[in-house]
C-alpha positions in Angstrom: 67.6 165.1 381.7 65.9 168.2 383.0 63.8 167.7 386.2 60.3 168.9 385.4 57.4 169.7 387.8 53.8 170.0 386.6 50.7 171.4 388.3 47.3 171.4 386.6 46.4 167.9 385.6 43.1 168.7 383.9 41.9 167.9 380.4 44.7 169.9 378.8 47.5 169.6 381.4 47.3 165.9 382.1 48.2 164.8 378.5 50.9 167.4 378.4 52.4 166.1 381.6 52.1 162.5 380.4 54.0 163.3 377.2 56.8 164.9 379.4 57.0 161.7 381.4 56.9 159.5 378.2 59.8 161.6 376.8 61.9 160.5 379.7 62.1 163.7 381.7 62.0 163.1 385.5 58.6 164.4 386.4 57.1 165.5 389.7 53.4 166.3 390.0 51.1 167.8 392.6 47.3 168.3 392.5 44.6 169.3 394.9 42.6 166.1 394.2 44.0 162.6 394.5 42.1 161.5 391.5 44.2 163.8 389.3 47.4 162.1 390.2 46.0 158.5 390.3 46.1 158.3 386.5 49.9 158.7 386.6 50.5 155.5 388.5 51.7 153.8 385.4 54.4 156.4 384.9 57.6 157.2 386.8 56.1 160.5 388.0 56.7 161.4 391.6 53.8 162.7 393.6 54.5 165.3 396.3 52.5 166.9 399.1 52.9 170.6 398.4 53.8 172.9 395.4 56.9 173.9 397.4 58.2 170.4 397.5 57.5 170.2 393.7 59.5 173.4 393.2 62.4 172.1 395.2 62.7 169.0 393.0 62.3 170.8 389.6 64.5 172.8 387.2 61.4 173.8 385.2 57.8 173.9 386.5 54.8 173.9 384.2 51.6 175.5 385.5 48.3 174.7 383.7 45.6 175.7 386.1 42.4 177.6 385.1 42.6 181.2 386.3 44.9 184.0 387.2 44.1 183.5 390.8 44.9 179.8 390.6 48.3 180.6 389.0 49.2 183.1 391.7 48.0 180.7 394.4 50.1 177.7 393.5 53.2 179.7 392.7 53.2 182.5 395.3 51.5 181.1 398.5 53.6 180.3 401.5 54.0 176.7 400.4 53.9 177.5 396.7 56.3 176.6 394.0 58.6 179.6 394.6 59.0 178.7 398.3 60.9 175.6 397.3 62.5 176.5 393.9 66.2 177.2 393.7 67.7 180.1 391.8 68.1 179.4 388.1 64.8 177.6 387.8 62.1 178.5 385.4 58.3 178.7 386.0 56.3 178.2 382.8 52.7 179.5 382.8 50.8 177.4 380.3 47.5 178.7 381.7 45.7 181.4 379.6 45.9 184.4 381.9 46.3 188.2 381.7 49.9 189.3 380.8 50.0 191.3 384.0 49.7 188.1 386.0 52.8 186.8 384.3 54.7 190.0 385.2 53.5 189.9 388.8 54.7 186.3 389.1 57.9 187.2 387.4 58.6 190.1 389.8 58.3 187.8 392.8 60.2 185.0 391.0 63.0 187.4 390.2 63.6 188.0 393.9 64.5 184.4 394.2 66.6 184.2 391.0 63.8 182.3 389.2 62.7 183.1 385.6 59.2 183.0 384.1 58.1 182.1 380.6 54.5 182.2 379.4 53.6 179.4 377.1 49.9 178.9 376.5 48.9 176.3 374.1 46.2 175.7 371.4 44.8 172.3 370.6 43.1 169.3 372.2 44.2 166.6 374.6 44.6 164.4 371.6 46.9 167.0 370.0 49.0 167.0 373.1 49.4 163.2 373.0 50.3 163.4 369.3 52.9 166.1 370.0 51.1 168.8 367.9 49.9 171.4 370.3 50.7 175.0 369.2 52.9 176.5 371.8 53.1 180.3 372.0 56.1 181.4 374.1 56.8 184.8 375.7 60.0 185.5 377.6 63.7 186.0 377.3 65.4 184.0 374.5 67.7 182.1 376.9 64.8 181.0 379.1 62.7 180.0 376.1 65.7 178.0 374.8 65.9 176.1 378.0 62.3 175.2 377.9 62.0 174.2 374.3 63.1 170.6 374.7 60.3 170.1 377.2 57.8 171.7 375.0 58.9 169.5 372.1 57.5 166.5 374.0 53.9 167.7 373.4 54.1 170.6 370.9 54.7 171.5 367.3 55.0 174.2 366.2 56.7 176.0 369.1 56.7 179.7 368.4 58.6 182.4 370.4 56.3 185.4 369.8 58.1 188.1 372.0 58.8 189.1 375.5 57.1 187.9 378.6 53.3 188.2 378.2 53.3 188.0 374.4 52.3 184.3 374.5 49.2 185.3 376.4 48.3 188.0 373.9 48.7 185.6 371.0 46.5 183.0 372.8 43.6 185.3 373.6 43.6 186.6 370.0 43.5 183.0 368.8 40.6 182.2 371.1 38.8 185.4 370.3 38.9 184.5 366.6 37.8 180.9 367.4 34.7 182.3 369.3 33.9 184.6 366.4 34.3 181.7 363.9 32.1 179.4 365.9 29.3 182.1 366.1 29.6 182.6 362.3 29.6 178.9 361.7 26.4 178.4 363.8 24.6 181.1 361.9 25.9 179.8 358.6 24.6 176.2 359.1 21.2 177.5 360.4 21.0 179.7 357.3 21.8 176.8 355.0 19.2 174.6 356.7 16.5 177.3 356.4 17.2 177.3 352.6 16.7 173.6 352.5 20.4 172.6 352.2 21.6 169.5 354.0 24.0 170.5 356.7 26.3 167.5 356.4 26.6 168.0 352.6 27.5 171.7 353.2 30.0 170.7 355.8 31.7 168.5 353.3 31.7 171.3 350.7 33.2 173.7 353.2 35.9 171.2 354.4 37.2 171.1 350.8 36.5 174.7 349.7 37.9 178.1 350.3 35.4 178.7 353.1 36.9 175.9 355.3 37.4 176.7 358.9 38.3 174.6 362.0 35.2 176.1 363.7 32.9 174.7 361.0 34.5 171.3 361.3 34.1 171.3 365.1 30.5 172.2 364.7 29.9 169.5 362.2 31.6 167.0 364.4 29.3 168.0 367.2 26.3 167.2 365.1 25.6 170.9 364.5 24.6 171.4 368.1 26.1 174.8 368.8 24.7 174.9 372.3 26.4 171.6 373.3 29.6 172.5 371.6 29.9 175.9 373.3 28.5 175.0 376.7 31.7 173.4 378.0 33.9 176.1 376.5 31.8 179.1 377.7 33.8 179.7 380.9 37.0 179.8 378.8 35.5 182.1 376.2 34.2 184.5 378.8 37.5 184.6 380.6 39.6 185.0 377.4 37.3 187.6 375.9 37.5 189.6 379.1 41.3 189.4 379.0 41.3 190.6 375.4 39.1 193.6 376.2 41.2 194.5 379.3 44.4 194.3 377.3 43.0 196.5 374.6 41.8 199.1 377.2 45.2 199.0 379.0 47.0 199.7 375.8 44.5 202.3 374.5 44.0 200.1 371.4 40.5 199.7 369.9 39.5 196.0 369.8 38.0 194.5 366.6 34.5 195.6 367.3 32.7 193.3 364.9 34.8 190.3 366.1 34.0 191.1 369.8 30.3 191.2 369.0 30.4 187.8 367.2 32.5 186.3 370.0 30.0 187.5 372.7 27.2 185.8 370.7 29.2 182.5 370.5 29.2 182.1 374.2 25.5 182.8 374.9 23.9 180.7 372.1 
């Protein structure tokens, strides 16, 4: 089996790593907080003291930390993943970050004969445990093929969308649309309520009609409390909207203006 390392045992990363372990892949983990690794005591996962030690034990390393800075820190610092990883290894960036971060990491990794694949995911912790995360892969076909059996432990479908960085572009577009849909769903249910329509009844109509959307379903599941639903996601929306805007500016491409406006409203409601 492929030796896998995983860093980033948060709400999204922890269930992904658990599924990797459950699938029988030898797993090595590292985290800044002891509490993050304590939940893996019932698995065969090995806990190490530094990212470099994790890299030395792994053929493929998954990174699922929050920000661009976090990715570069755990991979590139003096005791980072690359300091220990052997030539022929693959670093997989599951974090949602700017494509240029993937290329910066790949440039440094290439000096050591290590490849990089970006593979952000869409879905919940439950989706990871049920092996139905959407995995958006960017990278060379041969590197993607090596990683696919690992991704199959937590994902379906697994989609190769293009060269390195393409997975990140697909992910921020997905999240941009989700933010816009949430904003529209919030306004829609408020409009319906003002007209005297029962929100729960409308949610049932939408769930079975042509106006169905995952955002409307999420809002209904949160008791139509848009502020509560968006509050926890706001840092992610802000980060991802900023990435989308910067990518558009860098490529001299006009972003979908109406969508950007709706997305901005979704994170401030």
